[in-house]
Structures are given as C-alpha cells and as structure tokens.
C-alpha positions as CSV (number, residue, x, y, z in Angstrom):
1,M,126.0,125.6,95.4
2,L,123.2,123.9,93.3
3,L,122.1,120.5,94.4
4,S,121.1,118.0,91.7
5,V,117.8,116.2,91.6
6,I,118.2,112.8,89.9
7,I,116.1,109.8,89.2
8,P,117.0,107.4,92.1
9,P,117.7,103.7,91.5
10,M,114.7,101.4,91.7
11,G,116.2,98.0,91.5
12,E,118.5,96.1,89.1
13,S,115.7,95.3,86.7
14,I,114.5,98.9,86.3
15,S,116.6,101.2,84.0
16,S,114.1,103.9,83.0
17,G,110.7,105.3,83.6
18,V,108.3,108.2,82.8
19,L,108.3,111.3,84.9
20,A,104.5,111.3,85.0
21,K,103.9,114.4,87.2
22,W,105.6,117.3,88.9
23,H,104.2,118.2,92.3
24,V,106.0,121.6,92.2
25,K,106.4,124.4,89.6
26,D,109.6,125.8,88.2
27,G,110.9,128.5,90.6
28,D,109.0,127.2,93.6
29,F,110.6,127.2,97.0
30,V,110.6,123.5,98.3
31,K,111.1,122.1,101.7
32,K,113.4,119.2,102.7
33,D,111.7,115.8,102.1
34,Q,108.9,117.5,100.1
35,P,107.5,115.3,97.3
36,L,108.8,116.7,94.0
37,F,107.7,114.3,91.2
38,E,105.9,111.0,90.4
39,L,107.9,108.4,88.5
40,E,106.1,105.6,86.7
41,T,108.1,102.4,85.8
42,D,107.1,99.1,84.3
43,K,106.8,97.7,87.8
44,I,106.0,100.4,90.4
45,T,105.1,104.1,90.7
46,S,107.2,106.0,93.2
47,E,107.8,109.6,94.4
48,G,111.0,111.6,94.4
49,T,111.6,114.0,97.3
50,A,113.8,117.0,98.0
51,E,117.1,116.4,99.8
52,S,117.3,120.1,100.8
53,A,115.2,123.2,101.0
54,G,115.6,125.9,98.4
55,K,114.5,127.2,95.0
56,I,113.9,124.5,92.4
57,T,114.6,124.7,88.7
58,L,113.0,122.1,86.5
59,K,115.0,120.5,83.7
60,V,112.6,117.9,82.4
61,A,108.9,118.3,81.4
62,A,106.2,116.0,82.8
63,G,105.6,113.0,80.5
64,T,109.2,112.6,79.5
65,E,110.9,109.2,79.6
66,V,114.0,109.4,81.9
67,K,116.8,107.1,82.8
68,I,117.9,106.1,86.3
69,G,120.5,108.7,87.5
70,E,119.3,111.3,85.0
71,L,119.3,115.0,86.2
72,V,115.7,116.3,86.2
73,A,116.0,119.4,88.4
74,T,118.3,121.5,90.5
75,I,117.8,123.1,93.9
76,D,119.5,126.3,95.1
77,P,119.6,126.0,98.9
78,D,120.9,129.6,99.2
79,V,117.6,131.1,98.2
80,S,115.5,132.1,101.2
81,S,111.9,131.1,101.4
82,Q,110.9,134.6,102.4
83,K,109.6,136.4,99.4
84,S,109.6,140.1,99.3
85,E,106.2,141.6,99.0
86,S,105.8,143.5,95.8
87,S,104.7,147.1,96.1
88,P,101.1,147.7,95.3
89,K,100.3,148.6,91.8
90,P,98.7,152.0,91.2
91,V,95.1,151.7,90.4
92,S,94.5,153.0,86.9
93,S,91.5,155.3,86.3
94,A,90.3,157.4,83.5
95,P,91.6,161.0,83.5
96,T,89.2,163.4,85.0
97,P,88.9,166.6,83.1
98,D,88.9,170.0,84.9
99,L,85.2,170.5,85.5
100,R,84.0,174.1,85.6
101,P,80.9,175.0,87.5
102,L,77.6,175.1,85.6
103,T,76.5,178.6,84.6
104,S,73.2,180.2,83.7
105,S,74.0,179.8,80.0
106,E,73.0,176.1,80.1
107,S,69.4,175.3,79.7
108,P,67.5,173.6,82.6
109,A,67.4,170.4,80.6
110,V,71.2,170.4,80.1
111,R,71.8,171.1,83.8
112,R,69.5,168.3,84.8
113,L,71.3,165.8,82.4
114,A,74.6,167.0,83.8
115,E,73.5,166.1,87.3
116,E,72.1,162.7,86.2
117,T,74.9,161.5,84.0
118,G,77.9,163.3,85.4
119,V,78.8,164.6,82.0
120,N,80.3,168.1,82.2
121,P,78.9,170.4,79.5
122,A,82.3,172.0,79.2
123,A,83.6,168.8,77.8
124,V,80.9,168.4,75.3
125,A,81.1,170.0,71.8
126,G,78.0,172.1,71.4
127,T,76.0,172.2,68.2
128,G,73.6,174.9,69.1
129,K,73.7,178.6,68.4
130,A,77.1,180.1,69.1
131,G,78.4,176.6,70.1
132,R,75.9,176.3,72.9
133,V,75.4,172.7,74.3
134,T,72.0,171.3,73.7
135,K,70.0,168.5,75.3
136,G,70.8,166.3,72.2
137,D,74.5,167.0,72.7
138,M,74.3,165.9,76.3
139,L,72.3,162.7,75.5
140,A,74.9,161.8,72.8
141,A,77.7,162.4,75.2
142,G,76.0,160.4,78.0
143,V,75.7,157.4,75.7
144,G,79.1,157.4,73.9
145,S,81.5,159.5,76.1
146,S,84.1,157.7,78.2
147,L,83.7,160.5,80.7
148,A,80.2,159.5,81.6
149,G,79.9,158.3,85.3
150,A,76.6,156.6,84.7
151,P,76.2,153.4,82.7
152,A,75.3,153.8,79.1
153,P,71.7,153.1,78.1
154,A,71.2,149.5,77.1
155,V,71.0,148.9,73.4
156,P,68.7,146.1,72.4
157,A,70.7,143.2,70.9
158,A,69.9,142.2,67.4
159,P,67.7,139.1,67.2
160,Q,69.6,135.9,66.5
161,S,68.4,133.6,63.8
162,A,69.4,130.5,65.8
163,L,71.1,129.4,69.0
164,P,74.7,128.3,68.7
165,T,75.1,124.6,68.5
166,P,77.4,123.0,71.1
167,Q,80.7,121.7,69.7
168,S,80.5,117.9,69.4
169,P,83.1,115.9,71.4
170,A,85.9,114.2,69.7
171,R,85.1,110.7,68.5
172,Q,88.5,109.4,69.5
173,T,91.4,110.4,71.8
174,R,94.9,109.0,71.9
175,R,97.3,108.7,74.8
176,K,100.5,106.7,75.4
177,M,100.3,103.6,77.6
178,S,102.1,104.0,80.9
179,P,105.2,101.7,81.4
180,L,103.2,99.9,84.1
181,R,100.3,99.2,81.8
182,Q,102.7,98.1,79.0
183,K,104.4,95.7,81.4
184,I,101.0,94.3,82.6
185,A,100.0,93.7,79.0
186,Q,103.3,91.9,78.2
187,R,103.1,89.7,81.3
188,L,99.5,88.7,80.6
189,V,100.2,87.8,77.0
190,A,103.3,85.9,77.9
191,A,101.5,84.0,80.6
192,Q,98.9,82.8,78.1
193,H,101.5,81.9,75.5
194,E,104.0,80.2,77.7
195,A,101.7,78.3,80.2
196,A,99.3,75.5,79.4
197,M,96.6,77.3,81.3
198,L,93.4,75.6,82.4
199,T,90.7,76.8,84.8
200,T,88.5,74.6,87.1
201,F,85.5,75.9,89.0
202,N,83.6,75.2,92.2
203,E,81.1,77.0,94.4
204,V,81.3,77.7,98.2
205,D,78.6,78.4,100.7
206,M,79.6,81.5,102.7
207,S,77.1,81.0,105.5
208,A,79.6,79.7,108.1
209,V,82.2,82.5,107.5
210,M,79.5,85.2,107.4
211,A,78.0,83.9,110.7
212,L,81.5,83.8,112.3
213,R,82.3,87.3,111.2
214,A,78.9,88.6,112.5
215,K,79.4,86.9,115.8
216,Y,82.9,88.1,116.6
217,Q,83.3,91.3,114.5
218,D,82.8,93.7,117.4
219,D,85.3,91.8,119.6
220,F,87.8,91.6,116.8
221,V,87.6,95.3,116.1
222,K,87.9,96.2,119.8
223,K,91.1,94.0,120.1
224,N,92.8,94.8,116.8
225,G,91.4,98.1,115.7
226,L,90.4,96.8,112.3
227,K,87.6,94.8,110.7
228,L,87.7,91.1,110.0
229,G,87.3,90.6,106.2
230,F,86.8,87.6,103.9
231,M,90.3,87.8,102.5
232,S,92.0,86.6,105.7
233,F,89.8,83.5,105.7
234,F,90.7,82.7,102.1
235,A,94.4,83.3,102.7
236,K,94.3,80.8,105.6
237,A,92.3,78.4,103.4
238,V,94.8,78.7,100.6
239,V,97.8,78.0,102.9
240,H,95.9,75.0,104.3
241,A,95.3,73.7,100.7
242,L,98.9,74.4,99.6
243,K,100.1,72.2,102.5
244,E,97.7,69.4,101.4
245,V,98.5,69.7,97.7
246,P,102.2,70.9,97.6
247,G,102.3,70.5,93.8
248,I,100.5,73.8,93.5
249,N,103.2,75.5,95.5
250,A,105.8,75.0,92.8
251,Q,107.0,76.6,89.6
252,I,108.8,75.7,86.4
253,D,112.3,77.0,85.7
254,G,113.5,75.7,82.3
255,T,113.5,71.9,82.6
256,E,113.5,72.0,86.5
257,I,110.7,72.2,89.0
258,I,111.2,74.5,92.0
259,Q,109.3,73.4,95.0
260,N,108.5,76.2,97.5
261,H,108.4,75.5,101.2
262,Y,107.1,78.9,102.3
263,Y,103.7,80.7,102.0
264,D,104.0,84.2,100.7
265,L,100.7,85.0,99.0
266,G,100.1,87.7,96.4
267,V,96.9,89.7,96.7
268,A,95.8,91.5,93.5
269,V,95.0,95.2,94.1
270,S,93.4,97.5,91.6
271,T,94.9,101.0,91.4
272,E,94.5,104.0,89.1
273,K,97.8,103.0,87.4
274,G,96.8,99.4,86.9
275,L,96.7,96.0,88.6
276,M,99.4,95.3,91.2
277,V,100.1,92.2,93.2
278,P,101.8,93.0,96.5
279,V,102.9,90.0,98.5
280,I,101.9,89.1,102.1
281,R,104.9,87.4,103.7
282,G,104.6,84.3,105.9
283,C,100.8,83.8,105.8
284,D,101.2,80.4,107.5
285,T,102.6,82.2,110.6
286,L,100.3,85.2,110.7
287,G,96.9,85.2,112.5
288,M,93.7,86.7,111.0
289,A,94.5,90.1,112.4
290,G,98.0,90.0,111.0
291,I,96.8,89.1,107.5
292,E,94.1,91.8,107.6
293,Q,96.6,94.4,108.7
294,A,99.2,93.4,106.1
295,I,96.6,93.4,103.3
296,G,95.3,96.8,104.3
297,D,98.8,98.2,104.5
298,V,100.1,97.0,101.1
299,A,96.8,97.9,99.4
300,K,96.9,101.5,100.7
301,R,100.6,101.9,99.7
302,A,99.8,100.5,96.2
303,R,97.0,102.9,95.7
304,D,99.0,105.8,97.0
305,G,101.9,105.0,94.7
306,K,104.3,104.2,97.6
307,I,104.7,100.5,96.9
308,T,108.3,99.2,96.5
309,L,109.7,96.6,94.2
310,A,110.4,94.3,97.1
311,D,106.7,94.3,98.0
312,L,105.9,92.8,94.6
313,E,108.5,90.0,94.5
314,G,108.6,86.4,95.8
315,G,105.0,85.4,95.9
316,V,104.2,81.7,95.4
317,F,100.4,82.0,94.8
318,T,98.0,84.8,94.0
319,I,94.4,85.5,95.2
320,T,92.3,88.0,93.1
321,N,88.9,89.2,94.1
322,G,86.7,90.3,91.2
323,G,83.7,90.1,93.4
324,T,84.4,93.5,94.8
325,F,83.4,94.9,91.4
326,G,80.4,92.6,91.0
327,S,82.0,89.9,88.9
328,M,80.0,86.6,89.0
329,L,82.5,84.4,87.3
330,S,85.8,84.7,85.5
331,T,89.0,82.9,84.5
332,P,91.9,84.7,86.1
333,I,95.3,84.6,84.4
334,I,98.3,83.1,86.1
335,N,100.8,85.5,87.7
336,A,104.0,84.0,86.2
337,P,106.2,82.3,87.4
338,Q,103.6,81.0,89.8
339,S,101.7,77.9,88.8
340,A,98.2,78.9,89.9
341,I,95.8,81.7,90.9
342,L,92.5,81.7,92.8
343,G,89.7,83.9,91.6
344,L,87.0,85.0,94.1
345,H,83.7,86.4,93.0
346,A,80.5,88.1,94.2
347,I,78.4,86.6,96.9
348,N,74.8,86.1,95.8
349,D,71.9,84.4,97.4
350,R,71.0,81.4,95.4
351,P,68.7,78.3,95.9
352,V,70.8,75.2,96.7
353,A,69.9,71.7,97.8
354,V,70.8,71.0,101.5
355,N,69.8,67.6,103.0
356,G,67.2,67.1,100.3
357,Q,65.7,70.5,100.8
358,V,66.0,73.6,98.6
359,V,67.2,76.6,100.7
360,I,68.6,80.0,100.0
361,R,72.3,80.4,100.8
362,P,74.9,83.1,100.1
363,M,77.0,81.4,97.4
364,M,80.3,82.4,95.7
365,Y,81.9,80.9,92.6
366,L,85.6,80.0,92.9
367,A,87.9,79.7,89.9
368,L,91.4,78.2,90.0
369,S,93.5,78.8,86.9
370,Y,96.7,76.6,86.8
371,D,99.6,75.7,84.6
372,H,98.7,72.2,83.3
373,R,102.4,71.6,82.4
374,L,103.1,71.3,86.2
375,V,99.7,70.7,87.8
376,D,97.5,67.8,87.0
377,G,93.7,68.0,87.0
378,K,93.4,65.8,90.1
379,E,95.7,68.2,92.1
380,A,93.9,71.3,90.9
381,V,90.4,69.9,91.8
382,T,91.7,68.6,95.1
383,F,93.2,71.9,96.0
384,L,89.9,73.8,95.2
385,V,87.9,71.3,97.2
386,K,90.2,71.8,100.2
387,V,89.6,75.6,100.0
388,K,85.9,75.0,99.7
389,Q,85.9,72.7,102.8
390,A,87.9,75.2,104.9
391,I,85.6,78.1,104.1
392,E,82.3,76.1,104.6
393,D,83.7,74.7,107.9
394,P,86.3,77.1,109.3
395,A,87.0,74.7,112.2
396,R,89.1,72.7,109.8
397,L,91.6,75.5,109.7
398,L,92.1,75.1,113.5
399,L,92.3,71.3,113.3
400,A,94.4,71.3,110.1
401,I,92.2,68.7,108.4
C-alpha cells in the first residue's frame, strides 16, 4: 500500500510554501525519518521526513509552490532496499580478423611493418604486381585502418589564426524571491510606514566587560562547556534597562497600549535564507550561561533550517549585532509589533577623554530605534544610558542599580 507524503501543517498563519529542494531522487529507497525535502515559507524553513522506509516516487518538482496538506510524493514500503546486482555488460571490442601467418611472398619491409603496427598484410588490399602488398600499402593501412593495434601517426594540426575568446558572463540574472525574503521585505516596509520611527545613539566603553571576560573565561568554559560572549552581557543590560524604563517594554494595538511584564528577547540571526529573530525566553531568570546556551542553540537551528514558528513568536524587544560583519554605525528597523530595537556595532580602539586625559579605549556605538508614537525621547535616551552604564560597570547588574 502506497503511503502519502504531504506538506505538514506549520501553524495557523501559514497556508503555503515553496518546496525549495528535494534531498532524494525519484525512485530512491528512503529510510524511516530520513529528510526528504526542504520547505520554505514566509516565516520559517523546515524539513519533511519519511514516515516509513520504501521506494519514493516524487510528484512535485523542486521550486514549486505547494499548499499545506498537498501530496508531493508517495512511498512504497513493500519495495526492499536490496537492489539486485545487474549482470556485467560484455566488453565490446573490434572484430579480429583471421590472421594468416606471414609468408615468404611479403618483402622484408612489409614483414617489419606488420610486426611494428600489428596490421596483417592479408587484410590489406595490395597495389603491387599481381596484387602484392607493398610498403606503401602497409603504411596507408597503419595510418587509417581500424585494425591497427598501434596508434596512428600524429597529424600536425592546422595553425589557428587566433585563440578562442572566452564567453562573456551574463550581465544580469533573474530569480524569484523566496517566501521568507518576501515576508521580510513586507515587514520592513510596513514597520517604516506604520511606526513613527526615530533612532538615538550613544557609545559605550567595552573595557570593563572585556576585562571581565578575559579574567573568568577559562573558569566559565570549564564549568559550562561554552564561551562567555558579549551578547549575554547586553541581554542582561537590556533586561535591567527595561525594568527601569517599562515604557519601552510595551506595544500599540489599535488604540490600546499593551504593557508587557515579561522579558523574552529576540536576537537577530543572519542565515542563508534571510534574517531571522528567534526569541530567548525569560532572560530575567536566566544566568549568563543559560543565555549563551540559548542563543547558541536557536542560532544553530536557524542556520540549519530547523527553527520552528514558536521560536520566532512573542518577543518584547530585539537585539541585533551588525558589528559581527564590521558595521560601525547603523539605524536598525523595529521588529513590529515591538516598540524598540537595540543595534550593536563593531568594537574599535578610539581616543577618548577620561578624567581629563586622552586615552585609547575599545569603544562601541549603540543605536536604539524606537516607535515615537509610544516612546518619548526622554524614555529612549534614559533606556540607552541605562544599558551603557550596565556595560561600563557590570556590577550594576548584580546590584540592580
């Protein structure tokens, strides 16, 4: 009995997607739980797996838009995985003529050529007296006859007037946008059209955090099995600032303001398919190791195409780090319906004034984009200052001041 392979449900808001890639070929034998295809939707990319072992027959080509519940392949579980070995094919060879022994009627030159080329004089049409095979006949047969065992003498190639010019590449190519990229484009444009977006900037001295990481990195790795990064410090600093300025931890719904009392932070992750923002739950209750572990887990699943819709929903605030790509300064776009987003940037040594002296410090620019319909300038600046203070003096995070 054939088993149907259908597009599984992804969530109430997803009704279709693009079958981007088949991991198997038509007629392959597949194993139970083997990945079969990659499905791209406007929110996530996921894999479909085989429910049973058997021979698969593909019904839909890669690149086709498919609906949830649509049949894309069938699996015949009655087909064994053992494939019978095909009998070896006979090796083709040129027919070998009946070769007669050389006789004294051939000249010494003909006999020598017969030994060198493997051409039997009996198979050569003679042009000499009484049909006798001459040296010229043997040479001609040695060059053009298919019976020759030795390679034909090389014929010098005709001189070329000019070398062939390489084909110039196409000036343009065209490909369809993936559903995820289309959705990203729609959301970014909508955020700019619907929100009164404004960005405020500040800079932060990373000396204290870098010194803290250098001092305790080895002990942190020994205890937790992972490295202490900068993102966990900023996540804790953002939670601290959200508690101090709760107006940032809110969103607009029509004519109402929804105030959030939890701290699920989105972390922007760049993937081959586009930008995704998986959410780290309960950052106020997680320690540094828990945040680092959670970020590493969701980032890996996002890049591997194994992120789920639930991983992307419910965030109250987003952190994006363009500094990993070398960005010095940018104005991030709000991840609607959130009211604000924090942009981190590259750390560069710069001269700064400290206690009346010019010193070199590792500095980072911070950018906070916010919805001015909900958040006033005073709240935005205060929030960013709180983040700056927590990073420059991490002890504030322990003392909650």
